[in-house]
N, C-alpha and C positions, 0 to 999 in steps of 0.2 A: 169303570168302577164307580160305585155309588156308595153313599153313606146310608146306614140304617138308623133313622132317628124318629122323633115323635111325628114327623110329617109323613112317615112311610106307612106304618100300620100299627095295630094294637100289639103286635108281637115284638115290639122294640124293647131292647134291654141295654144296659150299660155295664162296661167293665173297662175303665180308662187305662188300665195297665196292659191287659191282654188284647182288648179290642177298642182302641181309641176312636175308631170309626163306627162303633155300634156293633151289636150282636143280636142273635135270636134268643128267645126265652123258652123255658120249659112250660108245659100246661100245668094247671093246678091239679088235674086229675085225669084218669084214663079216658073218661067220656066227655071231658070238657074241651072247649075250643079256644081257650085263652092262651094257648102256646103251641109250640111245634116240637113236642118231645122226640118224635122219631126222626125229624129232619135237623135238629139243632146241631148235632155233631157234624153232620155232613155240611151244613150250611156254614157253620163257623169255621170249619176246616178250609173251606174254599175262600171265604172272605178274609180269613186271618193271614194266609200266606201272601195274598195280594197286598194287604196293608203293610205287612212286614217288608215286602220287596220295595214298595214305594218309599217307605220311611228310610230304608237302607240307601236308596238312591238320592232322595231329596231332603231327608232329615225330618220331614213332617208331612201332614196330609193336606196342606193348604192349597196345593196346586192341582188336586184331582179334578176330573171333568164332571163327576157326579152323574155320569151316564153309564149304562150297562156296557160291558166290554163288547166290541164288535170289530170287524175288519178295518173300519175306517178310523175309529177312535179307540185307542187302547192305552190306558195309563200303565198297564203292565209292560207293554213294549217300550214305552218311553223310559220307564224305570230301568229296564234291562240295558237300553242304549246308554243311559247315563252311567251306569255301573261299569259298562265296558270302556267308555271313554275315560273314566277315572283310573281304571286299571292301566290304560295306555299312557297315562301321564304321571300321576303321583306315585304309582307303584312300579313304573317302567324301569327306573334306574336300578332298583334292588333286584328285580326279577331278571333283567337283562345282564346286569353285572355278573350274576351267577352263571348265566348262560355263556357270556363272552369269555369267562375264565377257561372254558373248554377250548381245546385246540381245534380250530376250524369252525365252520358254521357260516350261515348266511342269513341276512335279515332283509326282507322286502318292505319297502315303504320308507317313510321318514322316521328318523331317530332323533330325539331330543334328550340330552344328558345334562343334568344339573348337579351331578355328584362326581364321585371318582369312578373312572372306567378303566378296567384292566383287560384289554382285549388281546387275544393272540390268534393270529391267522384268521380273522373274521372278515367276511365280505358283507358290505352293506350296499344293497341295491336301492339307493334312494338318497335323500338328503340327510346329512348328519349335522345336527346343530348342537354345539357345545357351549353352554353358559359357564365359562371358566377357562382356565389355562390347559393347554395340552403339553404335558411334560413327557418327553420321549426318552426311553432308556434302551440300552442294548449295546452290542459291540460295534455295529456298523452305523447306527443312527441314520438310516436312510429313509427319506420321504420321497415318494414318487407321486407326481401330479401333472395334469395336462395344463392347468392354468392356476396361477396363484394371485390372489388379490389382497390388498391391504388398504385400510383407510388412513394409516399413519404415513408420515412423510419419509421415514427412513426404514430401511431393512437392515437389521443388525446381524453381523457375522461375528464369530468367535465369542459368543455370549459366555460370560464366566471366565474369560481368559485372565490369567494372573501374571503373565510374562509376555515379552515381545516375540514376534515372529522370528524364526531362525534365519540364518543367512541365506538359506535356500528355500524358505517357506514363503507362501503367498496366500492372500485371501481375496476372494472375488467370485466370479461366475465362469462356468464352463459351458460352451455351446457345442453340443455333440455333432460331429460330422458336418461342419459348416460348409465344406466344399465337397462333401460326399466321401471323403477319406480321412480328413484330419479334424480334430477338435480345435476350437478356438477359445482362448482364455482372455478375460478382462479382469485383471488382478492388480493388487498393490503389494509392495514389499515392505519390509520393516522400516524403511526410510521414507515411506509415504509416496514413493514413485509409482505411478500407474503405468501398466504395460498392457499391450494387446497383441495377440498373434497366435501362432500355432502352439498347441499344448499337447503333451502326451506323457503317459506314465511309462517309465522304463522299469521292467521287472528283472531282478537278479536273484541269485541264490547263494546262501552261505550257511555253514553249520556253526560258525562262531561269531558272526557279525563283524568280522574283520576282513577275511579273505572272501572275495565274491567271484561268482561264476555266471556265465550267460545261460547255462542249461541246468535242469533239475538234477542231473546226475553229477553236477559239479566237477566237470572235466575240462571246461573251457574258461580259464581265468579272464577276468575283465578288470580294467582300471576304472574306478569311480571318478568322474570329473571333479576337479577342484571346486569346493564350495557345495558339493552335493553330499547329503547324508542319507543313506538308505534307511527306510523304516520297515519294521517287520509287518507282514500282512497277517492280520488277526485270524486265527484258526487254521493257518497254513504254515506249518513248520518249515523253516529254512527258506521261505520265500520273502523277498524284500522288494521295495519299490522306491523310486525317487521321481520327483516331477521334473520334466525337461521343458523349460521355457526359453531355450536358446534362440528360438525363432521369433520371440516376441520383441516388440519395439516399444520404447517409452512413449506414452501419450503426452504430447506437448500441451502445456497450459499457457495461457496468455496473461498479461498484466490486466489490472482492472480497466474496464472500458473507459473510464474517465481519463486514464493515462495513455490510451491508445490514440494516435493521431492518424486521421485519414490521409491517404496519399503518400505516406512515408514508408520507407523500407523497414523491414523488421530484422531483429537480431535475436540470438539465443543468449540469455543471461544464465551462465552455468552456475553462478552462486545461488541465485534465487530459483533456478530451474523453471524458467518460464520464457515465453516469447514476448519481446517488448518492441516498441517502435523506436526507430532512430531519428535523429533530426534531419536525415537525408531523404530526398525524393529521388524518383527515377532520373530527373534532370541533373541532380547533384552527382549521381553515380556516373551519368554520361560525361559530365564535365570532368570528373576525376579520372575516368578512363582516358579521356582525351588528353588530360594533362600528363598522365603517366606515359601515354603513347608518345607525347611530344618529347618527354625526357628520354625515352627509349630510342627515339629517332636520332637524338643527339649522341647517343652512346648506350648507356643503361642507367638504371637508378643508382647504381653504386657510384657513378661519377659525380652524383649530387649528394654523396654521403649517406644515401639511403634514408633521407629525412624529407618528409613533406609536412609543412605546418602552416597555419594561417598567420603566424607571427614568428619572427626570429627568436623571440623570448618565450618559448613554449614550456620551459622548465622554470618553475617559480616557487618561492616560499609560500607556504599555506598559512594565511593569517589566522585560521582557526586552530592551528596546532603548531607550536614553535619548533617542533622537531619533525615536521612533515614537509614534503615537497608535492607540488601539483604539476601534472602534465596537462597542458591546456587541451580543450576539446578540439577535435578534428585533426589531431597530430598523428602522423603515420611514421613509424620508425622500423627499419629493417634490422633484425638481429639474426645474424647467420642466415639460415633459410626460412626464418619465421618473420611474420609481419605483426607488429603491435599497432593497434588503432584505438585511439581514445575518442569515443563518441561524445563524451562529456568531460568536463574538468575532472580529472582523476587524481585523488590524493593517495600518497604512499607514506606510511609511517617509517621513519628511520631511527627511532629512539634507541633501538637495540644496537645500533652501530655507532652512534655519536657519543662516545665515552669520554672525550677529552675536550677541554675548553681552549679557545685560541688556536685551533688547528684547521688546516685545510683537509677536506675529504673529497675523494674522487667518487662519483656517483655512477652506478651501473644499472642498466635495465636488464633484468634476468627473466629468462623463459624457462618454464617447466611444463611437462605434460601431466595433467591430473585426469585419469580416466581417458576419455577421448576429447578432452577440452584443453586449450592452451591456458596456462596460468602465468600471470606476469607480476613482478614485484621489483622494488628498487633495493639496492644494497649500497653500502658506502664503506670506504676504506681509506686509510691515510697513505697507502701505497697504491700505485697504479699498476693494473694488470692488463695483459694482452686480451683483446677481444676473442670470443669463441663463438661456436654455433649457438650457445645458450646464454651468453652474457655479452653486453656491449657497454663500453664507457660512453656516457651521454652528457656529463657535466661535472661541476664541482661546486663546493660551498665552503664557507668558513664559519666556525662557531665563535660566539661571543666569548672573550677572554675573561671577563669578570662581570658579575651581576650589576644591573642598574636598578636601583631601589624603586619600588612602586611609589608614585607621587612625585618623582623627579620631574622638574619643569625645565622649559627652555625659553629663551627670549629670541624675538625676531623683529625685524624692522618692516613697518608698513608706511605707506604714504601718509603725510600729515592730514589730519581731518579725514581719515579713511572711513569713518562711520562704523568701524568695527567696535562692538561692545562686548562686555562680559557675557558669556553664555553662547556666543556665536560659534559656528563651526569655522575652523581656520585650516586651510589647506597648506601644509608645511612644504610639500614638494608639488610642482606643477603637473601632476598627472591628470589625464582626461578620462572620459568614460571608456575610451579604447583600452585603458588599463584600469578597469573598475576596481580590481582587487587592491592595487597600490593606492588608488585615489581614496578608497575607504580607509586603508591603513594609515595614511598620512593626514586624514581629516581629524583634527583635534579640537577640543572645546577650549575656548578662550577663558582664562581665569583672571586676567588683569589687563588693563590697557592704560598706558601712560602717554598722554598727548603731549607732543613737543613741537617745536617750531619747524624742524626740518623733516622729521619722521616720527611716527608713533611707535612706541615700544609695545609689542604684543607678547604676552606671557601665556603659554599653553602647556599641556602635558607633553613631555618628551616622548617621541614615538617608541623608544626602546624601554620606557619605564615598565618595570615588572618582568623584564627579561632576565633569565637566570644564566649563569655561566654554563656554556655548552649548548645553549639554544642557537638556532640558525640565525645568522645575520641576514635579514631579508634581501638587502642589496648586494650580498656576496654570492648569490646563486647565479652561476653561468652555465651555458649549455653549448652544444656543438655549433650552433648558429648564432650565438650571442656570447662574446667572450672578449677579454682584453687583447689588444693587438701588441703582444709583447712576448718575449722568450720565456719570461718567468711570470706566470699568472697567479702565483701564490699571494694570499693576503691582500686582495683588492676588492673594492666595492664600487658600485655604479653611482655616479652623481648625476641625477636627472637634470638639474638646473643648467649644467654646462655640457651634458652628454659626453661624459668621459669616464674612464675607469681611474680610480685613485687608490694609492696605497693606504691600507688601514693603519699601518704603523710607520713610525719614523724610519729612515734608512738605517739598515745595518749592513755590514760588509762593504766591500769595494769592488770595482771592476765587474768581472763576470760573477763574482760572489755577492753582488748587491741583492739584498732581499728586503721584503716586508714581512716580518715574522714576530710573533709574540715572545717576549722575554729575552730577546737578543740584545747584544751590546749596541748602544746607539753610536752611529758614525758621526763624529764631530771634528772640529779643528781642521777643516778642509776648505780650500778656496771654492768659490762658486763655480768656476770653470771645471774643476775636478769632480765636484758633485754632479755637474751636468754630464761630464764624460762617463761617470759610473752609470748614470741612467741610460745614456745612449747605448752602452755596451749590452744592456739587457732589453733593449727595445723600448725604453721609457723616456720620459722627459721630466724636468722639474715642472711643478705647477706654475701657472701664471697668476696674476692678481685676481682675475675673475674666478678662476678655478678654485683658488684657495678660499675665497670668501664663501663660495657655494659649498665647498666640502666641509668648512668649519661651522656651517649653520647648525645651531643647536648645541654647540660646545659651551663649556663654562666661559662666562664673560667677566672681565675685570678681576680675575683671580689667577693665582699661580698654583703650582703643584704643592701638595701638602709637604711640609718640611722646608720649603723655600731654600733648598740647597742642591748643589750639583749632584750629590749622591742619590737624590730622589729620582733623577732622570737617567741613571746609568744604563738602565734596560728599558725596553719598549713595552708600552701597553698596560692596561689594568689599573691606572692610577686614579687618585681622587685629588681634589683641590683643597685649598685651605678651609673651605666650608664643608668638607666631607662629601662633596658632590662628585660623581664619576665624570672624568674628563673624556667624554665621548660625544661625537656629533650625532645629528639626527640620522645620518646615513650609516654610522658605525665607525667613523674615523677616530683613532685614538691619539691623545696628546697633541692636538692641533693648536691649543692655546695654553700658555703658561708653563711649558716644559723647556723647550729651547726655541730660539728663532730659527726659521726655516728659509733657506734660500729659495727665491722665486726665479723664473727665467726672464723676468722683465729687467732689461738693462738700459742704461742711458749713456750718452756721450756727454761728458761734463767739461769739455774744453781742456785747456792747459797745454803744456808742451813737454817734450822729452820722452824718450822711450823708457818704458818700465816693464818689469817682469810681473805678470799677474797670476801665472799658474804655478809658480815655484821654481821653474827651470828654464823657461823660454825656449825649450826644444822645438816648439811648434810656433814660435813667433812671440813678439812683444806687443804691448799696447802703448800707443802714443797719447800722451796726456792722461786724463783721468776717466774712468768708467765705473759707474755705480750699478748695483743691482738691489732690487727690493728684497727685504726680509719680511717675514710675517709671523704673527701668532703670539710672540712674547716668550721670555725665558723665566727661569725659576724664581727670580727675585724682582721681576718687574711689576708684580701685584696688579693694581687697578689699571695699569696701562695695557695689560694683556687683553686679547680678544680676537674675534674673527676679522676685524678691520684694523688691527694693530699693524703698523708699518714703519720701521726705521728707514729713512730715505737718505742716510749718509753712509751707507756701507759700501766700501770699495770692493770690487769683485776679487781683489787680492787678499781681503781680510781672512785671517785664520784665528778663530776664537773657539773656545770650548762651549760657548753659549749658542753656537750656530750649528745646525744640522740640515738635513734635506728630506724631501718626500717626493716620490715619483707618481707619474700618471701616464695614461696612454689613451689613444682613441679606442672605440669599441667596434669590433668586427661584427657585421650583420650578414650572415650567410656562411657558407663553407669555404 
């Protein structure tokens, strides 16, 4: 196409509205040649529609070739192609949306949609590009595809959910005919447990949604499995279905990689629902098997009490919680036909059981089945029960009878010029790293040091400071393989310094009724030999000088019981001294200093002559000359003379006074 302008001919005319590319002009007369009257209309008709077409396509005439139309160069053809392309893009959404609203239909080629498309039963033979969201509606909400790709990191299921999955509902993926006959599901349930395995839908029939049948005629009743809720099939009256994933298995997850140790055996943590590594290797397992085999060769595990542990003292106080106990790592305990194994130090809270102060509690290891997992717990009771297949007595403890105020301090003796200064750590009891929990518990900060000629006085926080009535006394925890060697184990604590069990309380009762109990009447006015006989009857002994000094460590020093009268010490335990400080030792012993003098088993031959009765009756013989026995601790009116090292050295074994009582001890059994 070309323009008609002043460069073309003398027949050039202008009409910018109708013919912006120029037009022909009429002649001035019939016989003149300054125009083309008979060709004007034909000429303008031809050039006019071409100009209109080009402007329609491109908006102006700037891009025309200015050549006559021919088979090689045609502005008209270009304009037509442009218009066709525009129709395939800008106008496609509107025109095709109207088409897609019809039922059925097919489109060949690529389809690009940048608006709203409502298509029903339409087939697109090509690529469908959607610049926006696809929102699916309908009863079945089904989408079928051979491959699905996404650039995002996550595929979201249950979009728009407002509630949890039901007890028999799952979300995930289904693989059709994985083995040729069965579908396989990879799903999660409402608790976040992933499962994989065979999946199938079970169809049943019902007219009321309550009674179900296996057949459409509803003649064969069926029982719906527990936990399954049939759902109605849309568009099919009386037909219901439920998902059957009984053949699926949980997908086991593991702990974080940083917590997984190479070369170690694994275990299932039922609480965290994951696989974790244990501290044991194959070699450890082999050694354990060999050890158990050795026990079995001697008889069976039961002959060893059904306990295997790396230390006899495997049941302990938990320093992190004053009402909890810990079973030490690598401890194995047989309970009925069940085996408890502690891979790590395992703490058990007993707060719901420890309701009374100053009492002994029997501790039980209890088994229960939770799902397909063993569940273990500890319980405690003031009465002892017989073992069963689900519960076994494993130890005992004693609760503190009266609170010890926060800030309570104790005094101890260190070698002169020890170099200990304020702020240092001070180890009250000689525990080593083998008992790291106790070592940490008894490590206290020094608050004062008094340097003296023969020993330095060290002041530090009392280990029981801040303990409440009813809290567990740390040294009162005993177990099957760590216990006092006595008939009556009630009310005893372990004294590390002399490796023996000591009565928490002053003696109450006599003979077979001899006890260490809170709030009981104090046994007094009794010869040393008869106190000794009481203790022997229940498998105990009186303390000796070393044992008393060790047991009394941390008690009130140079003070007597508040009230400074006999009435103050009529009953045992829970007392305070004249300064209002609790009369309790570092290990938990009550009334060791400033209540009554206590007979020790240290005796002496003091010479003299003549036979004398020392036990009151001489039924079992007399004593020739004089024999003394040490007393310890101090009584209610001895004041500043009382203390852990207080000793009268002039007491005859035959003395009978109300200011004298006794306290028992025993060795500790290690093993069964």
